[in-house]
C-alpha positions in Angstrom: 53.4 28.2 -2.6 49.9 26.9 -2.6 49.4 27.5 1.1 50.4 31.1 0.7 47.9 31.6 -2.0 45.1 30.2 0.1 45.7 32.5 3.0 45.6 35.6 0.7 42.1 34.7 -0.7 40.7 34.1 2.7 41.9 37.5 3.8 40.3 39.1 0.7 37.0 37.4 1.4 37.0 38.7 4.9 37.7 42.2 3.7 34.9 41.9 1.0 32.4 40.8 3.7 33.4 43.6 6.0 33.0 46.0 3.1 29.5 44.8 2.2 28.5 44.9 5.8 29.7 48.4 6.0 27.8 49.4 2.8 24.7 47.7 4.2 25.0 49.6 7.4 25.4 52.8 5.6 22.4 52.0 3.4 20.3 51.2 6.5 21.5 54.3 8.1 20.6 56.3 5.0 17.2 54.6 4.9 16.6 55.3 8.5 17.8 58.9 8.0 15.4 59.3 5.0 12.6 57.8 7.0 13.2 60.1 9.8 13.4 63.0 7.5 10.2 61.9 5.8 8.4 61.6 9.1 9.7 65.0 10.1 8.7 66.4 6.7 5.2 64.8 6.9 4.8 66.2 10.4 5.9 69.6 9.2 3.5 69.4 6.2 0.7 68.3 8.6 1.5 71.2 10.9 1.5 73.5 7.9 -1.8 72.2 6.7 -3.3 72.5 10.1 -1.9 76.0 10.4 -3.3 76.9 7.0 -6.7 75.3 7.9 -6.7 77.3 11.1 -5.7 80.4 9.2 -8.5 79.7 6.6 -11.0 79.1 9.4 -9.9 82.3 11.1 -10.2 84.1 7.8 -13.7 82.7 7.3 -14.7 83.8 10.7 -13.2 87.2 9.9 -15.1 87.2 6.6 -18.3 86.4 8.4 -17.7 89.2 10.8 -17.1 91.5 7.8 -20.3 90.4 6.1 -22.2 91.1 9.2 -20.6 94.5 9.4 -21.3 95.0 5.8 -24.9 94.0 6.3 -25.2 96.4 9.1 -23.6 99.0 7.0 -26.0 98.3 4.1 -28.9 98.3 6.5 -27.9 101.7 7.7 -27.6 102.9 4.2 -30.9 101.2 3.1 -33.2 101.5 6.1 -36.9 100.7 6.3 -39.4 103.6 5.7 -43.0 103.4 6.7 -45.3 105.1 4.0 -48.8 106.2 5.1 -51.4 106.3 2.2 -53.9 109.1 2.8 -57.4 109.5 1.3 -59.1 112.8 2.3 -56.5 113.5 4.9 -57.1 110.1 6.6 -54.8 107.1 6.6 -56.2 104.4 4.4 -53.3 102.0 5.1 -49.5 101.8 5.8 -46.8 99.8 4.1 -43.1 99.3 4.8 -40.5 99.8 2.0 -36.7 100.1 1.7 -35.3 103.6 0.9 -33.6 102.0 -2.1 -36.9 100.7 -3.6 -38.1 102.5 -6.6 -41.1 104.9 -6.4 -42.9 102.4 -8.7 -43.1 100.1 -5.7 -45.5 102.7 -4.0 -47.9 102.3 -7.0 -47.5 98.5 -7.2 -48.9 98.0 -3.7 -52.2 99.7 -4.8 -53.0 96.8 -7.0 -53.1 94.6 -3.9 -54.6 97.1 -1.4 -57.0 98.8 -3.7 -59.0 97.9 -6.9 -57.0 96.4 -9.7 -58.9 98.7 -12.0 -58.6 102.0 -10.2 -55.7 104.2 -11.1 -54.2 106.7 -8.7 -51.6 109.4 -8.6 -49.6 109.8 -5.4 -48.8 113.2 -4.2 -45.8 113.8 -1.8 -44.7 116.9 0.0 -48.1 118.6 -0.7 -47.6 119.1 -4.5 -45.1 116.6 -5.9 -46.7 114.1 -8.4 -44.9 110.8 -8.1 -46.3 109.3 -11.3 -43.4 111.0 -13.1 -40.8 109.7 -10.7 -41.3 106.0 -11.0 -37.6 105.1 -11.5 -36.3 107.2 -8.7 -35.5 105.8 -5.3 -37.9 106.4 -2.4 -35.0 107.7 -0.3 -34.4 110.5 -2.8 -37.9 111.8 -2.4 -38.1 111.2 1.4 -34.5 111.6 2.7 -33.5 111.2 6.4 -36.9 110.0 7.6 -38.4 106.8 8.9 -42.0 107.8 8.2 -43.6 109.6 5.2 -47.1 110.3 3.8 -48.5 110.2 0.3 -51.9 111.4 -0.8 -53.9 109.2 -3.1 -55.5 111.0 -6.0 -58.1 108.9 -7.9 -57.7 109.3 -11.7 -60.9 107.7 -13.0 -64.5 108.7 -13.2 -66.8 109.1 -10.2 -68.8 105.9 -10.5 -71.5 104.3 -8.4 -70.4 101.4 -6.3 -73.5 99.4 -7.4 -74.8 100.3 -10.9 -77.8 98.0 -10.8 -79.0 99.4 -7.5 -78.5 103.0 -8.7 -80.7 102.3 -11.7 -83.3 100.8 -9.5 -83.3 103.6 -6.9 -82.9 106.7 -9.1 -85.2 106.0 -12.1 -88.8 106.9 -11.1 -89.7 107.2 -14.8 -88.4 105.9 -18.1 -89.2 107.7 -21.4 -89.4 107.1 -25.1 -90.0 109.9 -27.7 -92.9 109.5 -30.2 -91.3 111.5 -32.9 -94.2 111.7 -35.3 -96.7 112.9 -32.7 -94.4 115.3 -30.7 -95.1 113.3 -27.6 -93.1 111.3 -25.0 -94.3 107.9 -23.7 -93.4 107.6 -20.1 -93.4 104.4 -17.9 -93.9 105.2 -14.3 -92.1 103.0 -11.8 -94.5 103.2 -8.9 -97.8 102.7 -10.8 -96.1 100.5 -13.5 -98.3 102.3 -16.1 -97.7 104.5 -19.1 -98.7 108.1 -19.7 -98.1 110.2 -22.8 -97.0 113.8 -22.5 -97.2 116.3 -25.3 -94.1 118.4 -25.8 -95.4 121.9 -26.4 -92.3 123.5 -28.0 -90.8 122.3 -31.2 -87.5 120.9 -29.8 -88.5 117.3 -30.1 -89.4 117.7 -33.7 -85.8 118.2 -34.6 -85.0 114.6 -33.7 -86.1 111.4 -35.4 -85.5 107.6 -35.5 -81.9 108.1 -36.5 -81.3 110.0 -33.3 -80.0 108.3 -30.1 -81.7 108.3 -26.7 -80.9 107.2 -23.1 -82.6 107.4 -19.7 -80.9 108.4 -16.5 -82.3 109.7 -13.1 -85.8 110.2 -14.6 -84.4 112.3 -17.4 -84.6 111.5 -21.1 -81.6 112.5 -23.2 -81.7 112.8 -27.0 -78.8 113.6 -29.4 -78.0 113.8 -33.1 -79.9 112.2 -35.9 -80.5 113.2 -39.5 -81.8 116.6 -40.7 -85.3 116.6 -42.4 -84.1 115.8 -45.9 -81.6 113.2 -44.5 -78.7 114.8 -46.2 -76.5 115.1 -43.2 -76.3 114.3 -39.5 -76.8 116.9 -36.7 -75.1 117.6 -33.4 -78.1 118.7 -31.3 -78.3 117.5 -27.7 -81.3 118.1 -25.3 -82.8 116.6 -22.1 -86.4 116.3 -21.0 -87.4 116.0 -17.3 -89.8 113.1 -17.3 -91.3 114.1 -14.0 -92.1 117.6 -15.4 -91.9 117.6 -19.2 -92.1 121.4 -19.3 -88.4 121.4 -18.4 -86.6 120.8 -21.6 -82.9 121.9 -21.6 -80.6 122.6 -24.5 -77.3 120.8 -23.7 -73.9 121.6 -25.2 -73.8 120.5 -28.8 -71.9 117.3 -29.7 -68.4 117.9 -30.9 -69.2 115.7 -33.9 -72.4 115.4 -35.8 -73.8 111.8 -35.5 -76.7 109.6 -36.6 -77.5 106.0 -35.8 -75.2 106.2 -32.8 -75.5 104.9 -29.2 -75.7 106.5 -25.8 -75.6 105.2 -22.3 -76.1 106.8 -18.9 -73.4 105.7 -16.4 -74.2 106.4 -12.7 -73.6 108.8 -11.1 -73.3 111.6 -13.7 -72.0 110.6 -17.1 -73.3 109.9 -20.6 -71.1 108.1 -23.2 -71.8 108.8 -26.9 -70.5 106.2 -29.3 -70.6 105.6 -33.1 -72.5 107.5 -35.7 -69.9 107.5 -38.5 -66.9 108.0 -36.2 -64.8 106.0 -33.7 -64.3 109.0 -31.5 -66.2 108.7 -28.1 -67.7 111.7 -26.4 -68.3 112.1 -22.7 -71.0 114.3 -21.2 -70.7 115.3 -17.5 -74.2 116.0 -16.3 -73.2 117.9 -13.2 -70.7 120.2 -15.0 -72.9 120.4 -18.2 -69.8 119.8 -20.2 -69.0 117.6 -23.2 -65.6 116.5 -24.6 -64.0 114.0 -26.8 -62.9 111.2 -24.4 -61.0 108.7 -26.6 -61.2 106.6 -29.7 -62.5 103.1 -30.2 -60.8 100.6 -32.5 -63.7 100.4 -34.9 -66.7 102.6 -36.0 -69.7 101.0 -34.4 -73.1 102.3 -35.4 -76.1 101.1 -33.3 -73.8 99.1 -31.0 -74.9 97.9 -27.6 -73.3 99.6 -24.6 -73.3 98.0 -21.2 -71.5 98.5 -17.9 -70.2 95.5 -15.9 -68.5 95.1 -12.6 -69.3 98.7 -11.8 -66.2 99.5 -13.7 -65.9 98.4 -17.3 -67.9 99.8 -20.3 -68.5 97.2 -23.1 -69.4 97.9 -26.7 -71.0 94.9 -28.4 -71.1 94.4 -32.2 -73.0 97.1 -34.1 -72.9 98.0 -37.8 -69.7 99.1 -39.6 -69.5 102.1 -42.0 -70.1 99.8 -45.0 -73.4 98.5 -43.4 -72.1 95.0 -42.4 -72.7 93.7 -38.9 -69.8 93.4 -36.6 -69.1 90.5 -34.3 -66.3 92.1 -32.3 -66.5 93.5 -28.8 -64.5 96.3 -27.1 -64.2 97.4 -23.6 -62.9 100.4 -21.6 -61.9 100.7 -17.9 -63.8 103.8 -16.6 -61.7 103.8 -13.4 -58.5 104.4 -15.4 -57.0 107.8 -16.2 -56.9 107.5 -20.0 -59.8 105.1 -20.6 -58.3 103.2 -23.5 -60.5 100.9 -25.6 -59.3 97.4 -26.3 -60.7 94.3 -28.1 -62.2 91.5 -26.0 -60.8 88.1 -26.8 -63.9 86.0 -26.1 -64.3 82.3 -26.7 -67.5 80.5 -27.8 -69.2 77.3 -26.6 -71.4 75.1 -28.8 -70.5 77.2 -31.9 -72.2 80.3 -30.3 -71.8 83.3 -32.6 -73.0 86.9 -32.7 -75.5 87.1 -35.5 -76.5 89.9 -38.0 -78.9 91.6 -35.6 -79.1 94.2 -32.8 -78.7 93.3 -29.2 -80.3 94.7 -26.0 -78.3 94.1 -22.8 -79.7 93.0 -19.4 -78.2 92.2 -16.0 -78.0 88.4 -15.4 -75.5 88.1 -12.5 -72.5 89.8 -11.0 -70.3 88.4 -13.7 -72.5 88.0 -16.8 -75.3 89.6 -18.9 -77.9 88.5 -21.4 -77.8 90.0 -24.9 -81.3 89.7 -26.3 -81.6 89.8 -30.1 -83.7 92.6 -31.5 -85.0 92.9 -35.1 -87.1 95.1 -37.3 -88.5 91.8 -38.7 -91.6 90.5 -37.1 -90.1 87.0 -37.5 -87.0 87.4 -35.4 -85.2 84.1 -35.4 -81.9 85.2 -34.0 -80.6 83.7 -30.8 -80.2 85.4 -27.4 -76.7 85.2 -26.0 -75.3 84.8 -22.5 -72.0 86.7 -22.1 -70.1 85.2 -19.2 -67.3 87.3 -17.6 -66.3 85.0 -14.8 -62.9 84.9 -16.4 -62.5 88.5 -17.5 -59.6 87.9 -19.7 -61.3 85.1 -21.6 -65.1 85.7 -21.5 -67.4 83.1 -23.1 -70.5 83.2 -25.3 -73.3 80.7 -24.8 -76.8 80.6 -26.3 -79.5 81.6 -23.9 -83.1 80.3 -23.9 -85.3 83.1 -22.6 -88.8 82.0 -23.8 -89.0 84.8 -26.3 -87.4 87.3 -28.6 -87.7 91.0 -29.3 -89.5 91.7 -32.5 -89.1 95.5 -32.6 -86.3 98.1 -32.9 -84.9 99.2 -29.6 -83.2 102.6 -29.9 -82.0 102.4 -26.3 -80.3 99.0 -26.0 -80.4 98.6 -22.3 -83.0 97.0 -20.0 -83.5 99.4 -17.1 -83.9 97.8 -13.6 -87.0 99.3 -12.0 -86.8 97.1 -8.9 -84.9 94.1 -7.7 -87.1 91.7 -9.7 -88.0 93.6 -12.9 -86.2 95.3 -15.8 -87.9 96.9 -18.8 -87.1 98.4 -22.2 -89.5 100.4 -24.5 -89.3 99.8 -28.2 -90.1 102.2 -31.0 -93.9 102.4 -30.8 -96.1 101.4 -33.8 -99.7 101.4 -32.9 -99.8 100.2 -29.3 -98.0 101.2 -26.1 -96.0 98.2 -24.9 -92.8 97.3 -23.2 -90.6 94.2 -22.7 -90.1 93.0 -19.2 -87.7 90.6 -17.5 -88.7 89.3 -14.2 -86.5 87.5 -11.7 -87.0 84.3 -13.6 -85.0 86.0 -16.4 -87.6 85.2 -19.0 -88.6 87.8 -21.6 -92.2 89.0 -21.7 -94.0 91.5 -23.9 -96.8 93.5 -22.2 -99.3 96.1 -23.5 -100.6 99.0 -21.6 -104.3 99.4 -22.7 -104.9 102.6 -20.8 -103.0 104.7 -23.3 -103.9 103.1 -26.6 -103.8 105.8 -29.2 -103.5 106.3 -32.9 -99.8 106.5 -32.8 -98.0 106.1 -36.1 
């Protein structure tokens, strides 16, 4: 019985071993199958990735080809156009633009090619003003063309290219009226002497010390002033030929009556009239013999100092306000601009330099600066002279200037006139001698008397 039992267990063990071996074999086969499937799957995924990468690469190449096509298409839609800028029917310069550029681009290039001050209008197709088309595309004005022309029309005043040289070369004589004696004191450039000329008619008698004067091209201009009882200002305007004082001309009357105002001659043919109880500026055109209101200053400036710098910009220094207080502000105006707007000058000071309560007379110092000499009715003028430095136009500076002297008289015309390369002069209101102030090339102030014409002048 026991032997039979042993044989059965042995048989069961063999069966169990065979079963386990069979399961192991199946498991191994399954693992191998899974491994093979995984390898195949990985290979398939790798192939898919490569295929995708190749497809992406091909798409990228296609995309690049499309971009090039698009660029070519854009280029065809926005081609270059060569614009020729004409002055007096002659080409001044040429510039390349895109047809999709705004018309304003045509004006922007003028700031580089031409003066930053000068303003121009551009005329296309003989009569079309482009200044009103700034936001339109160039291609809309010049369709279907690779070349086009625009005419440059200068909008500012006809100014001299060298103001200082113009004063030197076109002033043979400089005059000052002697109101109480009905005479004119004349400084002659060549002889460097004075003569006095009696004005035979009564036109000079209508002007007085509250009138304004200026010299230009050997002509003396007088305007405004107070009437005889000083009750109101006048609007009279005349000129006297200093080379032949018999020629006295009545000019168009001022648009506004003025007294204690300022005038300046601007080469080649203009006179600006400023102050006298109003901030409105008048412009007289000598060639056209016409006068008009030009624009407004920011402040009323009686007896201010007018001076032209850089052959472009008119400055108005200080002066007296309507309430009689002295001003320390400065304004300027671009005469090469169309509208000639006045703006304040933001100057800085060095060593506590300040404009003082006095009048100033301007004189050329260098290309970028001028001297403002203090002038006073007081014989003891202790006010300082000032150097106004414009090297940085946006931020000019004030410095005290030692000149060796000060002006101790009233100067109705607040400009030293250059009579040659080395000398500038100004004539004060005459008391009992004939004299003038002179600046030589050392830029020192000198007062000189002309004994040949000493007279009993009051």
